[in-house]
ZAVEX-712486 format. One record per residue (C-alpha): residue in one letter; x, y, z. Coordinates in steps of 0.02 Angstrom, whole numbers, padded with zeros to 5 digits, always signed. Layout:
<lumgus>
AXYZ...
</lumgus>
This chain:
<lumgus>
M+00924+00899-01533S+00833+00751-01608K+00719+00812-01726I+00528+00757-01807T+00504+00819-01965F+00316+00837-02026L+00265+00842-02217G+00118+00932-02254A+00123+01041-02090G-00037+01151-02144S-00135+01001-02088T-00164+01109-01933V-00289+00995-01844F-00195+00822-01882V-00027+00924-01829K-00131+00972-01672N-00172+00823-01650V-00021+00699-01682L+00114+00825-01639G+00005+00879-01483D+00018+00694-01456V+00206+00705-01450M+00205+00841-01333L+00127+00740-01192T+00250+00598-01230E+00396+00609-01098A+00513+00494-01198L+00499+00624-01336Q+00530+00776-01232G+00661+00897-01313F+00622+00848-01497E+00606+00991-01620L+00461+00988-01716A+00503+01042-01890L+00371+01086-01972F+00352+01112-02164D+00228+01151-02306I+00198+01220-02475D+00056+01333-02408A+00163+01495-02306E-00034+01524-02217R-00060+01386-02169L+00108+01315-02107S+00117+01498-01991D-00051+01446-01916S+00032+01283-01868E+00184+01350-01800R+00061+01500-01710L-00006+01353-01656L+00079+01242-01599N+00190+01366-01500S+00039+01413-01404M+00019+01220-01364T+00189+01194-01291A+00153+01325-01165S-00010+01265-01102L+00052+01068-01104G+00214+01120-01027S+00304+01026-01150R+00496+01036-01176C+00484+01014-01367T+00524+01169-01479V+00436+01204-01656K+00527+01285-01788A+00432+01293-01968Y+00555+01279-02141S+00527+01365-02285D+00666+01237-02367R+00623+01057-02370K+00790+01005-02364A+00831+01115-02224A+00675+01041-02121L+00734+00844-02156R+00903+00866-02125G+00958+00773-01973A+00782+00716-01921K+00760+00551-01846Y+00583+00539-01887V+00471+00588-02023I+00275+00597-02052N+00180+00644-02201A+00022+00692-02215I+00046+00766-02389Q-00102+00795-02502V-00048+00838-02689G-00163+00966-02791G-00283+00964-02635Y-00495+00973-02677D-00467+01137-02824P-00417+01096-02953C-00380+00892-02915T-00500+00822-02810I-00628+00895-02933T-00554+00841-03091D-00534+00666-03010F-00749+00647-02984E-00806+00759-03133V-00714+00688-03273P-00765+00522-03232K-00948+00569-03217K-00947+00610-03384Y-00944+00445-03427G-01053+00388-03315L-00940+00340-03175R-00982+00381-02993Q-00860+00369-02844T-00879+00409-02651I-00702+00442-02592G-00597+00400-02745D-00431+00425-02638T-00374+00245-02634L-00442+00136-02785G-00560+00172-02920I-00499+00287-03064G-00475+00443-02917G-00359+00332-02833I-00265+00296-02983F-00240+00459-03026R-00220+00529-02845N-00062+00394-02838L+00014+00468-03028R+00002+00641-02942T+00076+00613-02765I+00220+00466-02800P+00333+00601-02898V+00325+00695-02743M+00359+00559-02638L+00501+00498-02730D+00581+00679-02704F+00536+00665-02520A+00650+00502-02545R+00810+00580-02632D+00801+00713-02497I+00780+00600-02342Q+00926+00468-02436E+01053+00650-02425V+01011+00730-02258C+00922+00570-02141P+00951+00421-02211D+00910+00310-02057A+00745+00394-02031W+00581+00302-02003F+00457+00373-02132L+00261+00366-02053N+00151+00405-02208Y-00008+00439-02170T-00043+00491-02347N-00171+00423-02461P-00170+00311-02568M-00087+00211-02436A-00059+00034-02473V+00031+00127-02660L+00125+00245-02572T+00196+00138-02449N+00241+00031-02575V+00333+00166-02687M+00432+00234-02532N+00500+00072-02467T+00526-00023-02637H+00576+00132-02745G+00606+00262-02620G+00733+00143-02507V+00652+00243-02369K+00604+00137-02217T+00436+00157-02208V+00268+00108-02114G+00096+00157-02177L-00024+00198-02030C-00228+00209-02043H-00359+00232-01941S-00452+00115-01997V-00382-00042-01889Q-00388+00057-01737V-00580+00101-01737C-00644-00064-01828M-00700-00162-01685P-00745-00020-01578H-00862+00060-01697L-00937-00096-01721F-00984-00154-01551E-01044+00011-01529A-01162+00008-01685L-01229-00162-01625G-01252-00128-01441M-01103-00244-01375D-00966-00219-01243P-00793-00201-01308N-00714-00223-01164G-00601-00380-01158V-00597-00411-01360E-00461-00484-01433T-00446-00455-01608K-00336-00519-01771I-00347-00393-01913A-00234-00428-02076G-00267-00378-02273I-00234-00252-02355N-00248-00050-02319H-00445-00018-02322M-00487-00204-02344A-00418-00291-02202W-00525-00416-02104L-00588-00449-01952L-00537-00624-01959E-00540-00657-01762V-00650-00572-01642K-00667-00664-01473R-00694-00628-01276N-00612-00805-01164G-00596-00884-01325E-00750-00858-01370D-00797-00815-01541L-00907-00686-01555Y-00945-00689-01732P-01111-00761-01710E-01182-00654-01611I-01125-00491-01726K-01205-00586-01884R-01363-00604-01769R-01372-00436-01752A-01290-00347-01915A-01462-00437-01969E-01589-00378-01862K-01496-00200-01911Q-01485-00199-02104K-01689-00201-02091E-01660-00023-02045V-01589+00102-02144H-01396+00146-02077N-01223+00210-02120D-01136+00060-02131M-01260-00053-02242V-01111-00109-02375R-00986-00186-02228Y-01140-00281-02168E-01169-00348-02335L-01001-00396-02377M-00977-00477-02209F-01145-00588-02257R-01083-00651-02403F-00893-00662-02375G-00918-00709-02202Y-00794-00571-02133Y-00803-00404-02085V-00690-00256-02161T-00607-00132-02081E-00644+00031-02179S-00813+00113-02195S-00956+00066-02298E-00945+00240-02413H-00757+00175-02456S-00796-00006-02483A-00938+00035-02589E-00811+00093-02720Y-00666-00039-02709H-00789-00183-02763P-00920-00212-02928Y-01073-00244-02840F-01147-00083-02780I-01106+00079-02881K-01189+00023-03029R-01296+00123-03176S-01400-00030-03226Y-01458-00047-03026P-01507+00143-02980E-01601+00040-02827L-01422-00001-02753I-01365+00161-02699E-01547+00196-02592R-01562+00007-02529F-01364+00019-02463N-01387+00181-02396I-01223+00256-02532P-01172+00433-02525L-01104+00468-02706D-00982+00618-02707E-00936+00612-02547Y-00784+00678-02536P-00800+00812-02613R-00945+00865-02507R-00826+00834-02355C-00693+00958-02444I-00792+01084-02464N-00869+01068-02284Q-00686+01072-02235I-00617+01207-02318E-00773+01314-02257G-00756+01253-02072W-00561+01296-02059A-00618+01497-02060K-00721+01454-01896M-00618+01334-01822R-00461+01423-01845E-00555+01587-01767K-00578+01464-01631L-00434+01387-01580F-00336+01554-01580A-00455+01629-01490S-00423+01526-01334E-00270+01571-01215R-00245+01386-01160I-00250+01269-01317E-00287+01085-01219H-00243+00931-01299T-00251+00729-01245R-00158+00613-01308S-00255+00537-01452L-00271+00361-01535E-00146+00400-01687Y-00019+00275-01675A+00136+00411-01710S+00181+00453-01522Y+00163+00294-01463I+00261+00215-01625L+00392+00367-01570E+00384+00302-01391A+00432+00124-01419M+00570+00177-01525E+00622+00292-01409T+00608+00171-01237N+00615-00012-01316K+00455-00057-01243P+00367-00145-01367Y+00213-00072-01423K+00071-00164-01536I+00016-00087-01705G-00096-00113-01854G+00060-00059-01989N+00061-00054-02186V+00225-00143-02228M+00303-00247-02384N+00233-00426-02403T+00376-00529-02371G+00286-00677-02342L+00181-00604-02212I+00015-00654-02295T+00065-00811-02397N-00085-00810-02535L-00059-00601-02573P+00066-00586-02698A+00249-00533-02613E+00261-00365-02712A+00111-00308-02622C+00092-00171-02476V+00005-00294-02333E-00083-00228-02162V-00043-00333-02035P-00005-00329-01852C+00171-00259-01809L+00284-00248-01640V+00368-00092-01631D+00529-00066-01508A+00692+00009-01516S+00744-00115-01680G+00599-00028-01760V+00444-00105-01871T+00435-00284-01856P+00289-00374-01950T+00190-00543-01878Y+00184-00691-01994V-00018-00696-02034G-00015-00860-02160A-00162-00880-02273L-00308-00783-02279P-00479-00872-02312P-00475-00882-02518Q-00616-00776-02533L-00537-00630-02445A-00372-00644-02516A-00470-00654-02702L-00545-00477-02651N-00398-00405-02593R-00293-00459-02779T-00418-00360-02855N-00365-00193-02774I-00174-00271-02784N-00208-00274-02981T-00238-00095-02981Q-00092-00058-02851L+00027-00136-02941L-00014-00082-03111T-00011+00096-03058I+00163+00073-02966E+00209+00010-03157A+00143+00168-03243A+00223+00282-03110M+00392+00207-03130T+00402+00167-03311G+00320+00325-03371K+00207+00203-03492K+00036+00287-03516E-00017+00088-03545H+00003+00048-03390I-00109+00174-03308Y-00255+00112-03449H-00194-00063-03374A-00230-00002-03190A-00406+00061-03254M-00441-00088-03334L-00416-00213-03211D-00528-00080-03064P-00650-00165-03034H-00786-00028-03001T-00722+00071-03166A-00725-00111-03259A-00904-00149-03201E-00960+00015-03263L-00850+00050-03452S-00814-00022-03590I-00609-00042-03636N-00634+00102-03752D-00740+00229-03624I-00586+00160-03479V-00442+00226-03620A-00547+00384-03676L-00566+00421-03482C-00388+00406-03441D-00348+00499-03590D-00469+00644-03534L-00405+00638-03347I-00222+00661-03391E-00256+00803-03520A-00359+00875-03367H-00247+00852-03235G-00103+00938-03352D+00062+00978-03243W+00002+00892-03087L+00064+00744-03198P+00218+00706-03263A+00225+00671-03445Y+00200+00491-03512K+00255+00395-03673
</lumgus>
């Protein structure tokens, strides 16, 4: 029996969506769905839920929870990763509260910025443990990574873990549909080309029947920008740099030095920037889980409709050899010519039985490549810190982060990093 292993299976709602999709895919019937999580209670919830779903959906998949990670991985053909190391309490709290003491504010903190750096530093060692297990017990498996920070972790698994890895993010799928819905435009028949890096990929082309739709998009966006709405940062970036970016305004606000600034507090209201947004989401999710859990398990039949998540479509394409196009995070093997070869980029990819084949993009518009490089600098230095164990590279990563560098002096950045290292304690390895 072929096996799909899900690491971080205590993320019950996400497991329901991704593995529910698998259950509805004919080419994936008969697979064992192997679940692993370090939280035994949440793991048990997911096992119970998925067993109910197999009955409700008439799936021929089998579900098995494992307390031993290596046993869960043994013989897997595919591995899906959705872990969060350190969780909301204590690690996300630390990522937000310690920088606040220095006057450094964040919105999400899970990708770049000081929060993203430290999320990487505590996650990379765990991912490399996964890689060692995979090399031993399922060396040919494809690793589908959903965990943020996407670019760094996908990079590490490919370059240092020796595992066939593709990173998957929702932002590519929803970029054009959400933009068109907000602007009252018809998305049917629209063709797009999106490329860049994760959370900062660019809607390079948006056409219908060969007609460039950007002039109409910008006209409508300029009108909408006269009123307060939830995507004001991205519209501003589009007006200034010419192109719309994939990831949301709350994320984008902290990837640049322009929007969250102590010297310009009026920008927070002007661009409707939700400071401390991720901790609020975590609290709401934790509080809402009990009600959601009760509702899920109260139903005798748990229904599911195949979602837009890439995972089941990727596995289906690999199993059937019927090509499927995704926006995937892969190493930059000459794909985007004006970004570093060491970077992980987000580009259109073709999936079939041969695996994931990225497509050539060429050069991005120079201003977009320049913005991407500001984020890549911090990503690569974070990897350097994790792989060498040298504290100085943590400082380098933070000093080159656009938002952190725009707000703090070098001395304060170094002091902040030291405070975060101390506050995280055993969640981080020792640094020299």
